[in-house]
C-alpha positions, 0 to 999 in steps of 0.5 A: 926397423932398418931403414928402407932402400932407395935407389936412382934409377935409369930407363934407356933404351934408342927408338928406332922409326922410318918417316912417312913421305911428310915427316921425312920432308919436314925433318929433311925441311928441317936441316936445310933452314926450311920449315915446311907443314900441309896444308889440309883440303879446306886451306889450313896450314899445319906445321908440325905438319901430319899425315891425316887431317886431325879433323876429317881424317882425310890424307893430306900430302900438299907442302907448304913452306912456312916461314921462321918466324911467329907468335907466341900463342902460350908458355910456361917457364922451365926454371930447373932444365932437366939433361936432355933438353933444348937449352941448359939455362932456364928459359920459357916453353912457347908455343909458337905459330908460325906466320903462315901455318894454323896450328901452333910448334911446341919449343924451348924461347931464349929468354932471360927470365919470365918477365920478359915472355908474353902472349903474343910475343913476336919471336924466330926459329934459332937454327943448330949449327949442325943440323942432321934432320930432327927437331932439335936443329932448331936449336930454340925461338929468340925473340924478334920485333923483325918483318917477317922473311920472305919464304922460298917456295920450296915444295918438299922435294930435297936430296938424299931425304932423311927416312928416319929417326933413332931416339933416344928414351930415357926414364929417371926416378927413384925406385924403393923396394919397400919394407919386404924386398928391403929386407930381402936385399940385407938377407942376399947382402950375407948370402941368405935367400930370406922370403915371406910366408902367407899366414894363409895359403903358407905361399913362401914368396921369393923375393917377398912383396908384402903382402899375398897376391892371391889372398891379398894378406899383409906378409911379415913371416920370414922365411929362409929359402933354398939356396940350391932349387929347381929350373921350372922353365928357361929361355935361349937368349940369342941376342946381346945386351948392349954396353952394359958392364956386368951383362957382358954375356958371349950369346947363347944364354940362359935365362931360367925360373927357379924354384928356390928349395922352400918358395911358393914361387920361382925366381928369375936367375941366369944359368952357367956351368953347362952348355946352353942346349944341355938346360932343361927343367927339373935340373937342381941348380945352386949359386953362384956368387963373386966376391962383394957381390949382394945377390947371385952373379948366375945359377948352377948344376948342382950335381943332383938327380932331377927333380920330378916333375911333379915337386915343381909343376905347380911351381911352373 
């Protein structure tokens, strides 16, 4: 049996959000080297601040400054920091209850090793050199045995407050397509499209899934389909893909579901070689391969008459 494929994959995108008055004050305060919490109706001070009391759901806006020093309430050692984490050398994740606060803040503690960390140890904020109004303005915490500094009494009023942030969301993982899709991908390298037939309903699934999603039985009989097919449905894309070399396509363009001849369901592909506003249901298309590619770059019209609706209506 051929080796099952696997590959590292990354899903990454910027997440943009606006800030309410409480979070705006908190992040602006970090930019200015001030840690702010919010006081609840019963006198507790929450850090990081929230806009609603987690116990009573009451709206809370009373901002109060707390000290940049505090006490570790619990911790865990991180022996292998990952990309994007606060420190590049091993460190401790800690919950720190800052002096003047009633809740703990999660961040990194720079320590020489796990033996140097313990619950109850005193720490202080190490501020980042360049601060922009983000939680990363706290570079990390560091051990501290001095007295808490006196708060300045800041009330959360700042010039040029931070009103929004952009946070990068990223997921790194290893993907394995399994036996059936490995065979499908290997066949594509030879410019062949191979699916698998369900032994019960006789549908040919492309790409194959290793089992029929309708009948719930395993599939193993390989069937070559296409290469030509029929556009069943499509959409016009008007948003350009950013910073993606293999999607550097001028908008608008069309992505379609294409039922390859002999297949029991449609696959996804880009339509080229025709103006976007001439793409239509029933259009007959064929794959276009670029040199060295492992899969079709796009599909183009074959010049055949459009397929009759009844021949693909079950594949919509």
